[in-house]
PyMOL Python script that loads the backbone (N, CA, C, O; Angstrom):
from pymol import cmd

cmd.read_pdbstr("""\
ATOM      1  N   UNK A   1      18.594 -34.747 236.055  1.00  0.00           N
ATOM      2  CA  UNK A   1      19.340 -33.531 235.929  1.00  0.00           C
ATOM      3  C   UNK A   1      20.810 -33.842 236.194  1.00  0.00           C
ATOM      4  O   UNK A   1      21.140 -34.753 236.953  1.00  0.00           O
ATOM      5  N   UNK A   2      21.673 -33.077 235.563  1.00  0.00           N
ATOM      6  CA  UNK A   2      23.115 -33.225 235.741  1.00  0.00           C
ATOM      7  C   UNK A   2      23.706 -31.921 236.263  1.00  0.00           C
ATOM      8  O   UNK A   2      23.203 -30.836 235.972  1.00  0.00           O
ATOM      9  N   UNK A   3      24.776 -32.043 237.034  1.00  0.00           N
ATOM     10  CA  UNK A   3      25.538 -30.872 237.454  1.00  0.00           C
ATOM     11  C   UNK A   3      26.863 -30.936 236.711  1.00  0.00           C
ATOM     12  O   UNK A   3      27.531 -31.970 236.686  1.00  0.00           O
ATOM     13  N   UNK A   4      27.227 -29.824 236.112  1.00  0.00           N
ATOM     14  CA  UNK A   4      28.490 -29.747 235.388  1.00  0.00           C
ATOM     15  C   UNK A   4      29.403 -28.805 236.141  1.00  0.00           C
ATOM     16  O   UNK A   4      29.051 -27.657 236.412  1.00  0.00           O
ATOM     17  N   UNK A   5      30.587 -29.307 236.477  1.00  0.00           N
ATOM     18  CA  UNK A   5      31.604 -28.487 237.129  1.00  0.00           C
ATOM     19  C   UNK A   5      32.811 -28.469 236.209  1.00  0.00           C
ATOM     20  O   UNK A   5      33.283 -29.517 235.769  1.00  0.00           O
ATOM     21  N   UNK A   6      33.302 -27.290 235.922  1.00  0.00           N
ATOM     22  CA  UNK A   6      34.458 -27.163 235.043  1.00  0.00           C
ATOM     23  C   UNK A   6      35.556 -26.401 235.767  1.00  0.00           C
ATOM     24  O   UNK A   6      35.321 -25.338 236.342  1.00  0.00           O
ATOM     25  N   UNK A   7      36.740 -26.951 235.729  1.00  0.00           N
ATOM     26  CA  UNK A   7      37.922 -26.294 236.270  1.00  0.00           C
ATOM     27  C   UNK A   7      38.669 -25.760 235.045  1.00  0.00           C
ATOM     28  O   UNK A   7      39.196 -26.532 234.244  1.00  0.00           O
ATOM     29  N   UNK A   8      38.706 -24.435 234.910  1.00  0.00           N
ATOM     30  CA  UNK A   8      39.240 -23.825 233.693  1.00  0.00           C
ATOM     31  C   UNK A   8      40.305 -22.806 234.017  1.00  0.00           C
ATOM     32  O   UNK A   8      40.386 -22.288 235.130  1.00  0.00           O
ATOM     33  N   UNK A   9      41.114 -22.534 233.023  1.00  0.00           N
ATOM     34  CA  UNK A   9      42.069 -21.436 233.144  1.00  0.00           C
ATOM     35  C   UNK A   9      41.283 -20.125 233.193  1.00  0.00           C
ATOM     36  O   UNK A   9      40.285 -19.995 232.483  1.00  0.00           O
ATOM     37  N   UNK A  10      41.696 -19.156 234.002  1.00  0.00           N
ATOM     38  CA  UNK A  10      40.948 -17.903 234.145  1.00  0.00           C
ATOM     39  C   UNK A  10      40.697 -17.181 232.821  1.00  0.00           C
ATOM     40  O   UNK A  10      39.640 -16.578 232.633  1.00  0.00           O
ATOM     41  N   UNK A  11      41.651 -17.241 231.919  1.00  0.00           N
ATOM     42  CA  UNK A  11      41.496 -16.521 230.657  1.00  0.00           C
ATOM     43  C   UNK A  11      40.459 -17.154 229.724  1.00  0.00           C
ATOM     44  O   UNK A  11      40.071 -16.536 228.733  1.00  0.00           O
ATOM     45  N   UNK A  12      40.002 -18.380 230.028  1.00  0.00           N
ATOM     46  CA  UNK A  12      38.988 -19.024 229.186  1.00  0.00           C
ATOM     47  C   UNK A  12      37.591 -18.964 229.801  1.00  0.00           C
ATOM     48  O   UNK A  12      36.614 -19.300 229.132  1.00  0.00           O
ATOM     49  N   UNK A  13      37.479 -18.546 231.049  1.00  0.00           N
ATOM     50  CA  UNK A  13      36.199 -18.608 231.767  1.00  0.00           C
ATOM     51  C   UNK A  13      35.110 -17.765 231.095  1.00  0.00           C
ATOM     52  O   UNK A  13      33.976 -18.227 230.969  1.00  0.00           O
ATOM     53  N   UNK A  14      35.424 -16.555 230.665  1.00  0.00           N
ATOM     54  CA  UNK A  14      34.403 -15.693 230.059  1.00  0.00           C
ATOM     55  C   UNK A  14      33.905 -16.262 228.738  1.00  0.00           C
ATOM     56  O   UNK A  14      32.709 -16.214 228.451  1.00  0.00           O
ATOM     57  N   UNK A  15      34.813 -16.799 227.938  1.00  0.00           N
ATOM     58  CA  UNK A  15      34.413 -17.398 226.651  1.00  0.00           C
ATOM     59  C   UNK A  15      33.502 -18.608 226.878  1.00  0.00           C
ATOM     60  O   UNK A  15      32.516 -18.790 226.165  1.00  0.00           O
ATOM     61  N   UNK A  16      33.838 -19.428 227.869  1.00  0.00           N
ATOM     62  CA  UNK A  16      33.012 -20.592 228.192  1.00  0.00           C
ATOM     63  C   UNK A  16      31.643 -20.146 228.697  1.00  0.00           C
ATOM     64  O   UNK A  16      30.627 -20.712 228.294  1.00  0.00           O
ATOM     65  N   UNK A  17      31.600 -19.137 229.575  1.00  0.00           N
ATOM     66  CA  UNK A  17      30.328 -18.624 230.094  1.00  0.00           C
ATOM     67  C   UNK A  17      29.455 -18.091 228.969  1.00  0.00           C
ATOM     68  O   UNK A  17      28.251 -18.350 228.946  1.00  0.00           O
ATOM     69  N   UNK A  18      30.043 -17.352 228.038  1.00  0.00           N
ATOM     70  CA  UNK A  18      29.288 -16.829 226.899  1.00  0.00           C
ATOM     71  C   UNK A  18      28.764 -17.952 226.017  1.00  0.00           C
ATOM     72  O   UNK A  18      27.626 -17.894 225.551  1.00  0.00           O
ATOM     73  N   UNK A  19      29.574 -18.962 225.786  1.00  0.00           N
ATOM     74  CA  UNK A  19      29.152 -20.097 224.960  1.00  0.00           C
ATOM     75  C   UNK A  19      28.014 -20.863 225.618  1.00  0.00           C
ATOM     76  O   UNK A  19      27.076 -21.281 224.940  1.00  0.00           O
ATOM     77  N   UNK A  20      28.087 -21.053 226.931  1.00  0.00           N
ATOM     78  CA  UNK A  20      27.005 -21.738 227.643  1.00  0.00           C
ATOM     79  C   UNK A  20      25.714 -20.927 227.579  1.00  0.00           C
ATOM     80  O   UNK A  20      24.641 -21.497 227.379  1.00  0.00           O
ATOM     81  N   UNK A  21      25.798 -19.613 227.745  1.00  0.00           N
ATOM     82  CA  UNK A  21      24.613 -18.762 227.669  1.00  0.00           C
ATOM     83  C   UNK A  21      24.002 -18.821 226.271  1.00  0.00           C
ATOM     84  O   UNK A  21      22.782 -18.906 226.131  1.00  0.00           O
ATOM     85  N   UNK A  22      24.843 -18.778 225.237  1.00  0.00           N
ATOM     86  CA  UNK A  22      24.352 -18.877 223.862  1.00  0.00           C
ATOM     87  C   UNK A  22      23.653 -20.210 223.601  1.00  0.00           C
ATOM     88  O   UNK A  22      22.751 -20.289 222.767  1.00  0.00           O
ATOM     89  N   UNK A  23      24.070 -21.253 224.314  1.00  0.00           N
ATOM     90  CA  UNK A  23      23.474 -22.586 224.156  1.00  0.00           C
ATOM     91  C   UNK A  23      22.229 -22.765 225.024  1.00  0.00           C
ATOM     92  O   UNK A  23      21.607 -23.827 225.005  1.00  0.00           O
ATOM     93  N   UNK A  24      21.860 -21.720 225.794  1.00  0.00           N
ATOM     94  CA  UNK A  24      20.646 -21.791 226.606  1.00  0.00           C
ATOM     95  C   UNK A  24      20.873 -22.110 228.068  1.00  0.00           C
ATOM     96  O   UNK A  24      19.911 -22.236 228.826  1.00  0.00           O
ATOM     97  N   UNK A  25      22.120 -22.244 228.481  1.00  0.00           N
ATOM     98  CA  UNK A  25      22.441 -22.513 229.881  1.00  0.00           C
ATOM     99  C   UNK A  25      22.806 -21.188 230.534  1.00  0.00           C
ATOM    100  O   UNK A  25      23.973 -20.799 230.569  1.00  0.00           O
ATOM    101  N   UNK A  26      21.788 -20.498 231.050  1.00  0.00           N
ATOM    102  CA  UNK A  26      22.011 -19.131 231.529  1.00  0.00           C
ATOM    103  C   UNK A  26      22.416 -19.053 232.992  1.00  0.00           C
ATOM    104  O   UNK A  26      22.959 -18.032 233.415  1.00  0.00           O
ATOM    105  N   UNK A  27      22.172 -20.089 233.776  1.00  0.00           N
ATOM    106  CA  UNK A  27      22.539 -20.070 235.193  1.00  0.00           C
ATOM    107  C   UNK A  27      23.954 -20.609 235.364  1.00  0.00           C
ATOM    108  O   UNK A  27      24.320 -21.647 234.814  1.00  0.00           O
ATOM    109  N   UNK A  28      24.738 -19.866 236.147  1.00  0.00           N
ATOM    110  CA  UNK A  28      26.112 -20.291 236.356  1.00  0.00           C
ATOM    111  C   UNK A  28      26.637 -19.641 237.624  1.00  0.00           C
ATOM    112  O   UNK A  28      26.295 -18.499 237.930  1.00  0.00           O
ATOM    113  N   UNK A  29      27.457 -20.355 238.352  1.00  0.00           N
ATOM    114  CA  UNK A  29      28.170 -19.812 239.493  1.00  0.00           C
ATOM    115  C   UNK A  29      29.650 -19.917 239.187  1.00  0.00           C
ATOM    116  O   UNK A  29      30.139 -20.977 238.796  1.00  0.00           O
ATOM    117  N   UNK A  30      30.356 -18.823 239.365  1.00  0.00           N
ATOM    118  CA  UNK A  30      31.786 -18.807 239.105  1.00  0.00           C
ATOM    119  C   UNK A  30      32.512 -18.581 240.419  1.00  0.00           C
ATOM    120  O   UNK A  30      32.192 -17.650 241.158  1.00  0.00           O
ATOM    121  N   UNK A  31      33.475 -19.416 240.708  1.00  0.00           N
ATOM    122  CA  UNK A  31      34.258 -19.320 241.927  1.00  0.00           C
ATOM    123  C   UNK A  31      35.734 -19.254 241.539  1.00  0.00           C
ATOM    124  O   UNK A  31      36.228 -20.095 240.789  1.00  0.00           O
ATOM    125  N   UNK A  32      36.417 -18.258 242.052  1.00  0.00           N
ATOM    126  CA  UNK A  32      37.847 -18.134 241.784  1.00  0.00           C
ATOM    127  C   UNK A  32      38.608 -19.006 242.781  1.00  0.00           C
ATOM    128  O   UNK A  32      38.417 -18.900 243.992  1.00  0.00           O
ATOM    129  N   UNK A  33      39.458 -19.852 242.256  1.00  0.00           N
ATOM    130  CA  UNK A  33      40.256 -20.730 243.111  1.00  0.00           C
ATOM    131  C   UNK A  33      41.714 -20.653 242.677  1.00  0.00           C
ATOM    132  O   UNK A  33      42.031 -20.169 241.590  1.00  0.00           O
ATOM    133  N   UNK A  34      42.569 -21.127 243.524  1.00  0.00           N
ATOM    134  CA  UNK A  34      43.979 -21.197 243.196  1.00  0.00           C
ATOM    135  C   UNK A  34      44.406 -22.640 243.349  1.00  0.00           C
ATOM    136  O   UNK A  34      44.083 -23.293 244.342  1.00  0.00           O
ATOM    137  N   UNK A  35      45.118 -23.126 242.383  1.00  0.00           N
ATOM    138  CA  UNK A  35      45.596 -24.497 242.465  1.00  0.00           C
ATOM    139  C   UNK A  35      46.659 -24.741 241.420  1.00  0.00           C
ATOM    140  O   UNK A  35      46.979 -23.887 240.594  1.00  0.00           O
ATOM    141  N   UNK A  36      47.183 -25.930 241.493  1.00  0.00           N
ATOM    142  CA  UNK A  36      48.235 -26.297 240.553  1.00  0.00           C
ATOM    143  C   UNK A  36      48.098 -27.776 240.274  1.00  0.00           C
ATOM    144  O   UNK A  36      48.039 -28.594 241.192  1.00  0.00           O
ATOM    145  N   UNK A  37      48.048 -28.107 239.014  1.00  0.00           N
ATOM    146  CA  UNK A  37      47.951 -29.503 238.612  1.00  0.00           C
ATOM    147  C   UNK A  37      49.326 -30.124 238.464  1.00  0.00           C
ATOM    148  O   UNK A  37      50.331 -29.573 238.912  1.00  0.00           O
ATOM    149  N   UNK A  38      49.347 -31.263 237.836  1.00  0.00           N
ATOM    150  CA  UNK A  38      50.606 -31.977 237.636  1.00  0.00           C
ATOM    151  C   UNK A  38      51.491 -31.306 236.588  1.00  0.00           C
ATOM    152  O   UNK A  38      52.716 -31.421 236.618  1.00  0.00           O
ATOM    153  N   UNK A  39      50.831 -30.595 235.652  1.00  0.00           N
ATOM    154  CA  UNK A  39      51.559 -30.013 234.538  1.00  0.00           C
ATOM    155  C   UNK A  39      51.286 -28.518 234.471  1.00  0.00           C
ATOM    156  O   UNK A  39      50.196 -28.075 234.832  1.00  0.00           O
ATOM    157  N   UNK A  40      52.239 -27.749 234.023  1.00  0.00           N
ATOM    158  CA  UNK A  40      52.033 -26.332 233.724  1.00  0.00           C
ATOM    159  C   UNK A  40      51.967 -26.220 232.202  1.00  0.00           C
ATOM    160  O   UNK A  40      52.973 -26.482 231.544  1.00  0.00           O
ATOM    161  N   UNK A  41      50.835 -25.846 231.614  1.00  0.00           N
ATOM    162  CA  UNK A  41      50.713 -25.845 230.137  1.00  0.00           C
ATOM    163  C   UNK A  41      49.789 -24.752 229.677  1.00  0.00           C
ATOM    164  O   UNK A  41      49.382 -23.912 230.479  1.00  0.00           O
ATOM    165  N   UNK A  42      49.438 -24.738 228.385  1.00  0.00           N
ATOM    166  CA  UNK A  42      48.596 -23.727 227.764  1.00  0.00           C
ATOM    167  C   UNK A  42      47.562 -24.414 226.887  1.00  0.00           C
ATOM    168  O   UNK A  42      47.556 -25.640 226.780  1.00  0.00           O
ATOM    169  N   UNK A  43      46.702 -23.650 226.268  1.00  0.00           N
ATOM    170  CA  UNK A  43      45.592 -24.196 225.486  1.00  0.00           C
ATOM    171  C   UNK A  43      46.070 -25.260 224.513  1.00  0.00           C
ATOM    172  O   UNK A  43      47.023 -25.061 223.760  1.00  0.00           O
ATOM    173  N   UNK A  44      45.382 -26.396 224.550  1.00  0.00           N
ATOM    174  CA  UNK A  44      45.723 -27.504 223.672  1.00  0.00           C
ATOM    175  C   UNK A  44      46.687 -28.498 224.290  1.00  0.00           C
ATOM    176  O   UNK A  44      47.036 -29.498 223.662  1.00  0.00           O
ATOM    177  N   UNK A  45      47.114 -28.239 225.491  1.00  0.00           N
ATOM    178  CA  UNK A  45      48.066 -29.111 226.151  1.00  0.00           C
ATOM    179  C   UNK A  45      47.591 -29.454 227.550  1.00  0.00           C
ATOM    180  O   UNK A  45      46.521 -29.021 227.977  1.00  0.00           O
ATOM    181  N   UNK A  46      48.389 -30.229 228.254  1.00  0.00           N
ATOM    182  CA  UNK A  46      48.067 -30.576 229.630  1.00  0.00           C
ATOM    183  C   UNK A  46      47.870 -29.304 230.458  1.00  0.00           C
ATOM    184  O   UNK A  46      48.565 -28.308 230.255  1.00  0.00           O
ATOM    185  N   UNK A  47      46.924 -29.347 231.387  1.00  0.00           N
ATOM    186  CA  UNK A  47      46.722 -28.227 232.288  1.00  0.00           C
ATOM    187  C   UNK A  47      45.625 -27.267 231.881  1.00  0.00           C
ATOM    188  O   UNK A  47      45.394 -26.272 232.566  1.00  0.00           O
ATOM    189  N   UNK A  48      44.937 -27.547 230.767  1.00  0.00           N
ATOM    190  CA  UNK A  48      43.882 -26.640 230.319  1.00  0.00           C
ATOM    191  C   UNK A  48      42.631 -26.732 231.171  1.00  0.00           C
ATOM    192  O   UNK A  48      41.844 -25.785 231.195  1.00  0.00           O
ATOM    193  N   UNK A  49      42.422 -27.824 231.861  1.00  0.00           N
ATOM    194  CA  UNK A  49      41.270 -27.928 232.747  1.00  0.00           C
ATOM    195  C   UNK A  49      40.624 -29.295 232.722  1.00  0.00           C
ATOM    196  O   UNK A  49      41.083 -30.214 232.044  1.00  0.00           O
ATOM    197  N   UNK A  50      39.541 -29.406 233.483  1.00  0.00           N
ATOM    198  CA  UNK A  50      38.755 -30.636 233.573  1.00  0.00           C
ATOM    199  C   UNK A  50      37.288 -30.255 233.634  1.00  0.00           C
ATOM    200  O   UNK A  50      36.935 -29.191 234.143  1.00  0.00           O
ATOM    201  N   UNK A  51      36.436 -31.127 233.113  1.00  0.00           N
ATOM    202  CA  UNK A  51      34.990 -30.964 233.210  1.00  0.00           C
ATOM    203  C   UNK A  51      34.447 -32.204 233.891  1.00  0.00           C
ATOM    204  O   UNK A  51      34.746 -33.326 233.482  1.00  0.00           O
ATOM    205  N   UNK A  52      33.642 -32.005 234.940  1.00  0.00           N
ATOM    206  CA  UNK A  52      33.040 -33.099 235.689  1.00  0.00           C
ATOM    207  C   UNK A  52      31.530 -33.033 235.513  1.00  0.00           C
ATOM    208  O   UNK A  52      30.940 -31.965 235.674  1.00  0.00           O
ATOM    209  N   UNK A  53      30.897 -34.148 235.188  1.00  0.00           N
ATOM    210  CA  UNK A  53      29.446 -34.232 235.049  1.00  0.00           C
ATOM    211  C   UNK A  53      28.957 -35.221 236.095  1.00  0.00           C
ATOM    212  O   UNK A  53      29.381 -36.376 236.113  1.00  0.00           O
ATOM    213  N   UNK A  54      28.057 -34.762 236.973  1.00  0.00           N
ATOM    214  CA  UNK A  54      27.542 -35.581 238.067  1.00  0.00           C
ATOM    215  C   UNK A  54      26.020 -35.589 238.041  1.00  0.00           C
ATOM    216  O   UNK A  54      25.404 -34.578 237.705  1.00  0.00           O
ATOM    217  N   UNK A  55      25.404 -36.717 238.392  1.00  0.00           N
ATOM    218  CA  UNK A  55      23.940 -36.722 238.496  1.00  0.00           C
ATOM    219  C   UNK A  55      23.495 -35.952 239.742  1.00  0.00           C
ATOM    220  O   UNK A  55      24.159 -35.998 240.777  1.00  0.00           O
ATOM    221  N   UNK A  56      22.370 -35.248 239.634  1.00  0.00           N
ATOM    222  CA  UNK A  56      21.776 -34.565 240.776  1.00  0.00           C
ATOM    223  C   UNK A  56      20.542 -35.367 241.163  1.00  0.00           C
ATOM    224  O   UNK A  56      19.576 -35.438 240.404  1.00  0.00           O
ATOM    225  N   UNK A  57      20.576 -35.963 242.334  1.00  0.00           N
ATOM    226  CA  UNK A  57      19.476 -36.820 242.776  1.00  0.00           C
ATOM    227  C   UNK A  57      18.350 -36.034 243.428  1.00  0.00           C
ATOM    228  O   UNK A  57      17.179 -36.369 243.253  1.00  0.00           O
ATOM    229  N   UNK A  58      18.690 -34.997 244.174  1.00  0.00           N
ATOM    230  CA  UNK A  58      17.685 -34.186 244.867  1.00  0.00           C
ATOM    231  C   UNK A  58      18.184 -32.753 244.972  1.00  0.00           C
ATOM    232  O   UNK A  58      19.388 -32.495 244.981  1.00  0.00           O
ATOM    233  N   UNK A  59      17.234 -31.827 245.053  1.00  0.00           N
ATOM    234  CA  UNK A  59      17.553 -30.420 245.271  1.00  0.00           C
ATOM    235  C   UNK A  59      16.527 -29.854 246.247  1.00  0.00           C
ATOM    236  O   UNK A  59      15.347 -30.197 246.185  1.00  0.00           O
ATOM    237  N   UNK A  60      16.984 -28.984 247.149  1.00  0.00           N
ATOM    238  CA  UNK A  60      16.115 -28.375 248.148  1.00  0.00           C
ATOM    239  C   UNK A  60      16.350 -26.867 248.166  1.00  0.00           C
ATOM    240  O   UNK A  60      17.482 -26.406 248.022  1.00  0.00           O
ATOM    241  N   UNK A  61      15.282 -26.110 248.342  1.00  0.00           N
ATOM    242  CA  UNK A  61      15.417 -24.669 248.532  1.00  0.00           C
ATOM    243  C   UNK A  61      15.745 -24.426 250.000  1.00  0.00           C
ATOM    244  O   UNK A  61      15.018 -24.882 250.883  1.00  0.00           O
ATOM    245  N   UNK A  62      16.805 -23.731 250.258  1.00  0.00           N
ATOM    246  CA  UNK A  62      17.275 -23.530 251.635  1.00  0.00           C
ATOM    247  C   UNK A  62      16.247 -22.776 252.465  1.00  0.00           C
ATOM    248  O   UNK A  62      15.967 -23.160 253.601  1.00  0.00           O
ATOM    249  N   UNK A  63      15.685 -21.712 251.914  1.00  0.00           N
ATOM    250  CA  UNK A  63      14.755 -20.876 252.683  1.00  0.00           C
ATOM    251  C   UNK A  63      13.527 -21.645 253.136  1.00  0.00           C
ATOM    252  O   UNK A  63      13.088 -21.495 254.277  1.00  0.00           O
ATOM    253  N   UNK A  64      12.957 -22.481 252.242  1.00  0.00           N
ATOM    254  CA  UNK A  64      11.690 -23.152 252.552  1.00  0.00           C
ATOM    255  C   UNK A  64      11.823 -24.625 252.890  1.00  0.00           C
ATOM    256  O   UNK A  64      10.943 -25.209 253.522  1.00  0.00           O
ATOM    257  N   UNK A  65      12.933 -25.223 252.464  1.00  0.00           N
ATOM    258  CA  UNK A  65      13.103 -26.660 252.659  1.00  0.00           C
ATOM    259  C   UNK A  65      12.334 -27.495 251.646  1.00  0.00           C
ATOM    260  O   UNK A  65      12.300 -28.721 251.749  1.00  0.00           O
ATOM    261  N   UNK A  66      11.709 -26.830 250.655  1.00  0.00           N
ATOM    262  CA  UNK A  66      10.930 -27.546 249.656  1.00  0.00           C
ATOM    263  C   UNK A  66      11.867 -28.285 248.687  1.00  0.00           C
ATOM    264  O   UNK A  66      12.856 -27.738 248.200  1.00  0.00           O
ATOM    265  N   UNK A  67      11.512 -29.542 248.434  1.00  0.00           N
ATOM    266  CA  UNK A  67      12.291 -30.379 247.532  1.00  0.00           C
ATOM    267  C   UNK A  67      11.904 -30.083 246.090  1.00  0.00           C
ATOM    268  O   UNK A  67      10.732 -29.856 245.788  1.00  0.00           O
ATOM    269  N   UNK A  68      12.882 -30.086 245.211  1.00  0.00           N
ATOM    270  CA  UNK A  68      12.641 -29.882 243.789  1.00  0.00           C
ATOM    271  C   UNK A  68      13.165 -28.556 243.309  1.00  0.00           C
ATOM    272  O   UNK A  68      13.649 -27.736 244.090  1.00  0.00           O
ATOM    273  N   UNK A  69      13.064 -28.360 242.024  1.00  0.00           N
ATOM    274  CA  UNK A  69      13.549 -27.106 241.437  1.00  0.00           C
ATOM    275  C   UNK A  69      12.384 -26.180 241.306  1.00  0.00           C
ATOM    276  O   UNK A  69      12.541 -25.053 240.835  1.00  0.00           O
TER     277      UNK A  69
END
""", "prot")
cmd.dss("prot")
cmd.show_as("cartoon", "prot")
cmd.util.cbc("prot")
cmd.orient("prot")
């Protein structure tokens, strides 16, 4: 399993969420953050965001402590 984290401009978040849902990825957590990168830019240029893909080695349910999804 992979975890995908995307740092996006606020105005693109809803479009990305809709596209992911249409592709079958219905679970998502959205967190509002404030930050500033090296560049101030707009769509198609520096500053549009980053996507990070990480392997998930283990998952546990907090309530029960059971390992797995």
